[in-house]
MIDOKOL-490302 format. One line per 2 residues: number of its first residue (from 1); for each residue x, y, z of C-alpha. Coordinates in steps of 0.05 Angstrom, whole numbers. Layout:
<pts>
NUM = X Y Z | ... .
</pts>
This chain:
<pts>
1 = -61 -181 759 | -33 -126 718 .
3 = -80 -71 734 | -66 -86 803 .
5 = 9 -66 796 | 43 -2 795 .
7 = 62 -4 725 | 6 -39 686 .
9 = 21 -7 617 | 90 -38 621 .
11 = 66 -108 638 | 19 -103 578 .
13 = 73 -82 528 | 117 -129 551 .
15 = 69 -188 544 | 49 -157 479 .
17 = 117 -158 451 | 130 -228 479 .
19 = 67 -264 459 | 40 -229 401 .
21 = -24 -215 365 | -69 -251 420 .
23 = -57 -280 486 | -95 -300 551 .
25 = -85 -284 627 | -131 -294 685 .
27 = -150 -231 727 | -182 -261 790 .
29 = -243 -300 769 | -249 -270 698 .
31 = -218 -301 636 | -180 -249 594 .
33 = -164 -252 526 | -111 -189 497 .
35 = -117 -173 420 | -61 -140 392 .
37 = -72 -140 315 | -119 -96 274 .
39 = -157 -149 244 | -170 -180 310 .
41 = -200 -113 329 | -240 -103 275 .
43 = -270 -172 284 | -295 -153 351 .
45 = -313 -84 344 | -349 -88 269 .
47 = -352 -162 239 | -382 -199 303 .
49 = -402 -137 348 | -472 -168 365 .
51 = -436 -217 404 | -407 -171 455 .
53 = -425 -126 516 | -394 -73 547 .
55 = -344 -104 599 | -367 -114 674 .
57 = -327 -50 701 | -363 -9 653 .
59 = -436 -44 666 | -426 -39 739 .
61 = -407 39 731 | -481 57 724 .
63 = -497 76 793 | -441 133 783 .
65 = -446 146 710 | -519 135 701 .
67 = -553 95 646 | -524 138 587 .
69 = -490 122 523 | -426 102 560 .
71 = -457 40 601 | -525 27 563 .
73 = -537 -34 519 | -588 -55 468 .
75 = -653 -20 449 | -645 34 507 .
77 = -569 47 479 | -596 47 406 .
79 = -652 100 429 | -601 144 467 .
81 = -556 142 409 | -608 164 359 .
83 = -633 216 400 | -563 244 412 .
85 = -544 241 340 | -574 305 312 .
87 = -526 346 361 | -467 312 321 .
89 = -485 323 250 | -428 362 209 .
91 = -470 425 207 | -486 427 281 .
93 = -413 411 296 | -393 470 252 .
95 = -436 516 292 | -400 501 357 .
97 = -328 528 334 | -348 595 354 .
99 = -363 572 426 | -299 531 428 .
101 = -260 588 410 | -293 643 450 .
103 = -284 597 508 | -218 591 502 .
105 = -203 665 493 | -235 677 561 .
107 = -190 626 591 | -129 660 564 .
109 = -149 730 591 | -139 705 657 .
111 = -69 681 640 | -5 719 656 .
113 = 62 710 630 | 101 673 683 .
115 = 49 641 719 | 50 568 732 .
117 = -12 527 724 | -41 457 728 .
119 = -49 453 652 | -94 389 662 .
121 = -141 427 704 | -143 485 662 .
123 = -165 438 601 | -218 403 642 .
125 = -250 466 661 | -238 495 585 .
127 = -275 432 559 | -329 425 608 .
129 = -350 497 593 | -345 480 523 .
131 = -397 423 531 | -446 457 576 .
133 = -449 515 526 | -453 474 464 .
135 = -489 410 482 | -524 420 547 .
137 = -540 356 568 | -517 311 512 .
139 = -463 262 548 | -391 274 533 .
141 = -321 260 567 | -261 285 583 .
143 = -230 261 516 | -211 331 490 .
145 = -186 355 558 | -135 290 561 .
147 = -114 299 489 | -100 369 500 .
149 = -63 361 564 | -14 308 535 .
151 = -5 352 472 | 23 406 515 .
153 = 70 358 546 | 95 330 479 .
155 = 102 402 449 | 142 423 506 .
157 = 188 363 497 | 198 372 421 .
159 = 211 445 409 | 224 438 331 .
161 = 156 409 320 | 123 469 366 .
163 = 161 517 321 | 131 483 261 .
165 = 62 491 291 | 80 563 304 .
167 = 99 579 239 | 30 548 210 .
169 = -13 586 257 | 29 655 238 .
171 = 24 644 166 | -53 623 167 .
173 = -85 663 224 | -33 720 240 .
175 = -63 750 300 | -137 733 294 .
177 = -175 680 329 | -180 620 285 .
179 = -253 599 255 | -282 535 229 .
181 = -262 553 156 | -196 561 178 .
183 = -191 480 195 | -169 457 122 .
185 = -114 508 123 | -86 480 187 .
187 = -61 407 176 | -3 408 216 .
189 = -40 427 279 | -89 372 265 .
191 = -31 326 251 | -4 343 320 .
193 = -66 327 353 | -73 257 322 .
195 = 1 243 338 | -11 266 410 .
197 = -78 215 408 | -31 158 385 .
199 = 25 169 438 | -25 180 494 .
201 = -95 163 478 | -147 188 525 .
203 = -176 120 528 | -119 73 536 .
205 = -157 8 526 | -228 -19 516 .
207 = -257 -88 537 | -322 -128 517 .
209 = -354 -188 554 | -372 -245 502 .
211 = -442 -264 497 | -432 -335 460 .
213 = -377 -376 454 | -338 -356 387 .
215 = -266 -376 357 | -215 -330 341 .
217 = -145 -340 314 | -150 -413 331 .
219 = -173 -395 404 | -243 -423 431 .
221 = -264 -360 472 | -322 -378 516 .
223 = -378 -337 536 | -370 -291 598 .
225 = -296 -286 582 | -270 -208 569 .
227 = -233 -189 505 | -187 -131 514 .
229 = -160 -85 460 | -114 -32 478 .
231 = -101 35 440 | -36 46 479 .
233 = -6 -22 457 | -33 -20 387 .
235 = -13 56 372 | 55 38 391 .
237 = 65 -28 346 | 128 -22 308 .
239 = 95 -66 249 | 49 -1 234 .
241 = 86 60 271 | 162 55 253 .
243 = 204 86 313 | 137 89 356 .
245 = 165 124 412 | 179 185 368 .
247 = 130 246 367 | 128 252 292 .
249 = 61 287 271 | 82 276 195 .
251 = 74 208 205 | 0 228 186 .
253 = 13 253 122 | -30 222 69 .
255 = 23 187 33 | 53 161 98 .
257 = -20 144 133 | -65 121 80 .
259 = -43 47 81 | -50 33 154 .
261 = -99 -22 166 | -167 9 201 .
263 = -154 -8 270 | -75 3 276 .
265 = -100 70 304 | -172 76 337 .
267 = -169 129 389 | -246 136 386 .
269 = -262 61 379 | -298 35 320 .
271 = -360 -1 296 | -432 19 312 .
273 = -408 36 383 | -356 86 357 .
275 = -356 147 396 | -408 191 373 .
277 = -370 256 391 | -306 235 350 .
279 = -315 295 303 | -336 345 352 .
281 = -270 323 396 | -221 334 334 .
283 = -250 390 312 | -251 419 388 .
285 = -177 395 395 | -155 432 333 .
287 = -189 493 346 | -163 496 422 .
289 = -96 483 402 | -91 538 352 .
291 = -128 587 393 | -76 575 453 .
293 = -10 564 420 | -24 628 380 .
295 = -13 668 449 | 28 621 496 .
297 = 85 571 497 | 75 525 550 .
299 = 133 501 591 | 147 438 634 .
301 = 163 450 705 | 231 417 725 .
303 = 223 359 772 | 143 357 768 .
305 = 129 279 762 | 91 262 700 .
307 = 57 195 719 | 8 159 680 .
309 = -51 133 716 | -92 80 669 .
311 = -162 80 700 | -215 93 653 .
313 = -177 141 622 | -104 158 615 .
315 = -96 215 662 | -29 250 697 .
317 = -30 225 770 | -7 290 797 .
319 = -38 333 745 | 11 376 693 .
321 = 43 434 719 | 77 478 665 .
323 = 100 550 658 | 59 603 612 .
325 = 104 644 572 | 75 694 531 .
327 = 93 684 450 | 80 764 449 .
329 = 135 775 506 | 181 722 470 .
331 = 168 765 404 | 179 834 435 .
333 = 249 809 469 | 274 776 401 .
335 = 257 844 362 | 293 882 423 .
337 = 352 839 417 | 359 844 343 .
339 = 351 927 348 | 404 921 405 .
341 = 455 884 354 | 442 935 299 .
343 = 453 994 346 | 517 960 367 .
345 = 538 953 288 .
</pts>
């Protein structure tokens, strides 16, 4: 059973390579059909969505998560979704921008050059504070905190991408805090977030339970079976993402991304049950990245283990300890070095 193994993502990846677009396995008493093609995923999430329920694990978690949008079904879910929708209208989402950047600035006021912090915990506290201020009791999750955590990890491993990000931020913002109106002028910043969510999707998979027997790509899938779709696997499919392990934000340039099938990339799910807060999460992640990266570089701590835990979400098992490096101190150091060189000449 893959999820009981120490490395479930490796097992699923190997099976997808070996067995292709659709394959079957047993997980204890469950019949599981794993889908690894955009058209098949669209069939479940969009074209035939009424034939599926949230999978048993999610439905059985109501005692913990409550009867919210994550776990609810049917008319009750629809009523909750309609009640929540006004909070995520474009005009309302735009009004949250200052809350997001103000909260980030408050956090940065406590950061010091040379400190080491658990960035996963920092991002969790930051995004929780934003949700409390902006949305009050509207259901949210840790999507943005995890996307930010993995973005810092990737940037620390790819200084050329980080430099390109800093160049855009310095050119567009100089020293001022980003605003909602700046977002169209920060396309590379947004592409960094999108590429981070491709490689490290906060939700690594989603599953549905079949209500009535149906046929898919020649398979007769019975009522009660589980259908699993993995963002982690799909986002690394070499047919749609050449050199899939490479962190390449420019793969999201329009001329490179516009031909992608709809469900080659689906970090927020899709269909009627697509994450209601997707636009909120993307704006939040882009503004937070811009605000923090203006002021700090985050450097990996040597020998700190980065171990993925694919539970409901994709978390770092031991957190993500990183050292803070003030960009102001780096700039001042570079300036001093250049002045010293000039005096020497």
